[in-house]
N, C-alpha and C positions, 0 to 999 in steps of 0.2 A: 729194506726192499719190501715192497708192498705185493701180496698176492690178491688174485681177484676175489677168492674166498675171504681174506680178512679185509679187503675194501668193503665186501658187501656186508660182513658182520659188523664192522664199524660204521656203516650208514644206517643198518637196522638198528644197532646200540643207540645211535643219535637220535633217529627219530621215535624210539621207544621212551627214550628219556626226556623228549622234548615238552616243553610247557605248553605246546600248543595241542590241546587234546582232541582236537576235532579232526587230526590227520591219523592215517594208519597206513601202514605198509601194503600195498598191492600184492596180492598172492598170484597175479598173473605172472607167467615167466617174462623175464625182462632180457634184453641184450646183454651180452657180457659187458658193453661199454655204457650201459644205461640203467638207471634204477627209476622205477616208475612210482609216482604217488598220485593219489585221488583224494578227493573231499568225499565226506559222507552225504552230500547234497545229492538227490537223484537227479536234480536238474542239471547236473553237469557229467558228461560222460567221458570228456577229454582227459587223458594223462598227460603229465608234464614231466619231462625227463630231466635227470641231473646227470649231466655228461662229465666225464672225468678225461683229462688229458691222456695220452696214451703213456705207457711205461716207458722209462728210458731204458735204452739198450745197455745190456750188462758190462759190455766192452767200455762204455764211456764213463765219464765221472758222475758219480750221484748227483742229481738234480733234486730238489724239494718238490713234493707232490703240489701240484698247481691246478687249479680250477679254469676251465675255458671261460670266454669273454660272456658267455650267454648268462644273462642273469637268472636267478631262480624265482620261478613265478608259480603261482597257484591259481587254477581256473576256478570259477563258480565262487569266487570271493567278493564280488562288487556290491553285494547287498547285505553282508554281514559284517561283523565287527570281531577282531580278535582280543581276547581278553588274557591278559598275563596276570598270574596269581600276584595277590597283594598289591596290585597296581591298578590305575583307574583305566576305564575302556576307552578305547581312541579308534576313530574310523580308518579303514584301509584306505578308501578313496578319498578324494578331495572334500574339504568341508563343505557340508551344507546343512540347510536350516532344520531337516529332519530327516529320519532314515526311512527305510523302505514301507514300514508300516504307518508312516504319517506321524510318529511320535518325534518330539523336539530332542535333540541330542543334549544330553547332560552337559552343562555349563556353556550352553549357547545362550547369548545375552541379547534380547532385541533391543534396538536403539529405543531410548524413551521419547515420547512426544512430549513437545512443549505446551504450555498451557493454551497458546493461541490454536495449535492444531487439535487440541482436544476440545475446546469450547469456542468454535470460531464465531458462533451467534451471539456469545456474550461480549467477546472483543468488539464486534461491529456495533452491538448496542450501546458499549461504552463510548465508542466514537461518535455516535449520534449524540447522546446524553451530554458529553462535553462539548460538541458543536453547539449544541441549543444552548447549554448552560452558559458558556462563554460568550455567546452573541447576545444573550438577554441581559446579561451582567453589564457587557460593553455599552449596550444602548442604554440602560438605565444610568450607570454611571458617567457616562458621556454627556447626557441631558442634565444632569445635576451639576456638572462643571459648568455648563453653558448657562446655568441659572444665575451664578455668581462671577463667571468669567466669559463674557459673549464674545469671543475672537476666534471664530473658527479656522481662519486661516493659520494662525499660530498653533492652534490645537491640532490641526492636520499636518503640521511639520513634527510636532511632538509625537504623534503616532509613528511617523515613519522613522524619527531617530531612534525611539525605543525599539521598534522592530529591527533596524540595520544594527543596533548594538547587539542585540539578541543573535542575529545572524554571525556578527563577526565573532562573539564569543563561541558559538556553536562550531563554527570552522575551525578557532583556535585550537579546541579539544578534540577535533576530527569527528564530530558528531552533527551533521554529516560532512564528509570530506569534500573540501571545496573543489568544485569542478573549475578547470580552466575558462578562461573567456579571451577571444580573439577580436579583431577590428571588424570582423564580418559579422558575428554574433551580436557584438554591440550595436552595430547599426540595424539589425534586425529587431532587438528588443527596445531600441529608443522610442519608437513609435507606440509600442505597446505600453511603456513606462509613462509616456505622455498623457496618453487616455486614461491610464490607472491613476495619475496625478489629478488631472482634471475632474474625473469622476468621483474621487475620494474626497477632493476639497467641496465641489460642489453639493455632495452629500451632507457634508458637515456645516455647510452654510444653511442648508434646509432644515437640518436637526436643530440649529440654533434659533431658527425663526419661527417655526411652528412646532406642532405637537409630534412625538415620535412616531404614533399610530398614522397620522396623516402622512408624514413623509414616507412611511413603508407602503401605504397605501397607494400613493403615486408612483413609488418605484415598482409597483406590481405591473406597470405598463411596460417594463423593461422587454418581455417577450414581444410585445407589438412592434417595438423599435428594432428588435433582431430580425423578426420576419420582413419588416420592410426593407431593411438595408440588404437582407440575402436575396430579396427580389429585385429590388431596383438598383442595387450598387454591384453585388456579385453576380447577378443575372440567374440566380437559382429558381427553379420554378416551385412556389409553394402552393400546396395542395389547397383546394376550396375548404376540406374539413378543418385545415389548420387555421385558415381565415375566420371562419364560423366561430371557431372556439375562442378566439380573441374578442368577439363582439361583446360577450359578458364582462370582459375585463374592462374595456373602454366604457361601457354604459355604467358600471359599479364605480368607477373611479370618478367619473363626472356627476353621478349621484352623490358620492361622499363630498367632493369638493363643493358644491354648490351649498352644504348646509354646515361645512365644517366650522366650528366656532373660532378655531385659532387660524383660520386661513389668511394669508397675505401672499401678495404676488412674489416676493423675494424668496420665500419657501417654496411656492410651488414652482416657479421658473427654475430655481436651482436645482429641484428633484428632477425636472424634465431634461436639464442639461446633463445630469448625472446620468439618466438613462441612456442619452444618445452617446455619451463618452464610454461608457462601459459596452455598449454595442459596438462601437468601433475597436474598443479594446479586444473583444472576441475576434472580429475579423482579422485584425493584425496579428493576434495570437496563433491563428491557424496558418498564417503566412510566415510566421517564425517558429513554426515547429522543428525542435532540434531533439538530439539524442540525450540531453541532458535531463536529469531528474527533475521532478516539479519543485521541490525544496530549494534547489539551487536556483532554478529559474526565478522563483519568486523573490528570493533574496536579491538577486541582480536587478529586478524589476523594481524593488523598493528602494534600493540604493540610487537608481537613475531618477526615479519619481521624486526623490528627496531633493535633488537639485532643481527639479521644476517646480516645486512647492515652495522653496526658499524666498525667491525673488517677491511674489505677490505678498508673502507674509510680511517680509522686510518693508515694502514701499506702501501697503495698504494699511497695515496694522502696527507697523514699527512705531510711528510717532506717539500714536495713542498708549501704547504699551509703556513706552518710556516715561510718558508724562504721568498718567494715573491708572492704566491697566494692571499692572502688576501690584502696585500699592492698595488699590481698592480690594482686590481678591485677597492679599495678604491680610489686610485688616478685617475681612470677612470671616475668614475660615483660619487663618493663621498659616505661617510659612510651611510648617511641617506637614499638613493636610494638604495643602495647595501642591506642594510637591509630589507628595504621596499620590494624589489624584492624578496629576499628569501622568506620572510613571505607570499606574496601572491600568488607565485607559489606553495607553500605547501597547503594553503588554497584553491586554485582552483582546485589542484589535489585531495585533499580529498572530496571536495563538487560535483565534476562531478562524481566521482566513487559513491559517496552515491545516487545522483540523478539518475544514471544509474540503480541502484538497486531499487530504488522506482518507476521508470518508470516501470521496468520489472512487480513489484506488481500490477500494475494497469491496464496493458494491456495484451492481449494474446501474446503467444511466436511469432506468425507470425508478428504481428505488431511491435514487438521490434526488430525482426530480420531485416525487413525492415527499421526500423528506426537507428538501427545500421550501416548498409549500407551507408545511407544517410549521416550520422554523419562523416562517414570516407571520404565522398566525399565532404563535407563541409569543413573539416579539411584541406584537400590536396588544395582544390580551394583556401581557404583564405590565406595559406601559401605561395602559389605562388604568390598572389597579394600583399599581405604586404611585403614579403622579395624580391619581383622581381626575385625570382629565373627563370633562363631561362632553358626551357627544350625542347629537340628536339622533332620532329614530331613523332617519333617512340616511344619515352618515353610516351608521351601523349596518343597515340594510345594503347600502351601496358596497362598503367594504366587505360584507359577506360574498356579494354577487362577483366581485372582482377576484377574490381569492379563489373562489369555485372556478371562474373562467380560466385562471392561472393553472389550476389543477387539472383541467381537461386539457388545456393546451400542453402541459407537460407531459401527460398521458400520451396523447397523440403523437407527439415528437419523439418521445422516447421509444414508442412502437415502431415508428418509421426508422429511427437508427438501427434498432435491433433487426428489422427485415432488411434492412441495406447491408448491416454486417453479415447476415445469414448468406445473403445472395452473392456477397463477394467471396465468401468462404467456399461456397458451392462452387462457383465458376472457377476457382483456383483448383479445384481438386481433378 
C-alpha cells in the first residue's frame, strides 16, 4: 500500500538517479496528485506534470499501481539532444540535416553526386568531341570505301543494316528498353522514314561522285530549303532577317560550285535532292511528335528506312554487284578488310547520328546550332587534308562564305526559338 510520502520519495529518488542530468526536481509546491518537472533552459517556463492514478480503496482488492494514459513529456527540448552515458547522441525530434546551430548531425551522410552532376561541362564537351570525331571518321572511311567500291545504294543499305542490328542488340539487353509501337505510330513514322531513306541514299550518291568537301558545301544549303518549306508549304511567316542571312549561303555555294575541280551533275543534283528530302523529314517529324524517347524513335525510323532502301539497291546495283562488284573489291583490299570497312562505316554512321541527338538534348538550341556549323567546318577541313583534294581560291572563298552564312542563320533562328519559348512560358504563368 503506497502513501503519498512514499510516492513522492520514490519519484524524487527516480529523478535523482536518472541519467538525464539536465533535469532537476522543482522546488515549487505541487499538488498531491502531480509532480512538477522543469528543464534548466530559461527559454521555457512551463511545467509538465506526472500524474498518478488514484489510490485504490482499502476495502477493495489490491490493484497494482498504474500510470495515466497521458504520456510523460518535457517542454523546451525541441532544439537540444539527450545524451545517455556511454552511448551515442541521438536527436529527440525527427531527423534533420543539422541541429539548431547549423552543425551537421553526427552520422548523417549526404548523398554523393555522380560524375556527370559534378562536371556537367566536361560531359557535354565529351559529347561534342565524340560527335565531331565519329562524323569525321565516318566521312573519311566512307569516301575511302567508295574509292574501291563505288556502289552507294548498297553501301547505304549496309549503313542501316548495321544500325538496325545495333538497335536490336541494345533492345535485347534493355539499353534502352524497347518502346511499343502501334499501327497509328507506324503510319506517322513512315513518311519520316521515307524522307530519311531518300536523303541518306542521295547523300551517299553525292559522296561517291564528288569530293566530300564539295558535298558538304552543297548540303550547307539545307537551311535555305527549310526556310522555303516553312514559308510556302507550312505557311509560316519567315522574318526578313532570316532570309537575308541565307543570301551568303546561296552566294557561297554558287561560287564554290563554279570552280570545283571535282564537279559533276550527278554529285550536285544528288546533294540537292538530299537537302530537299531532309527538309521534308523535318516537316513530317514535327507532325509525328510522340512521347517516345529519341533513341527509340530513331531506331524505328532506321528499321522502316531500311525497307525503302533495299529495292533500289537490289534493282539498280544488284546485277553489277553479282557480276563483278564484290569480286573487284575483294581483289583490291581483301575479304577481311572489305567486310570490316563495311561494318565500321555502318557503326560510325549510326553512332554519330545518335550522338548528335544526345548532344541536342544536353544543350540549348543555340549551342547545338553553332556546334553543327563547326562540325561541317571540321569535316570539310579534314577531308581536304586526308584526301589531298585540290581546291581553287574561289572554291575556298565560296565555301567560307557559305559556312559563315549558315552560322549567322543558325544564330538568328536559335534566338527566335528561344524568344518564342520564353513568351510561351510567360503567357502560361
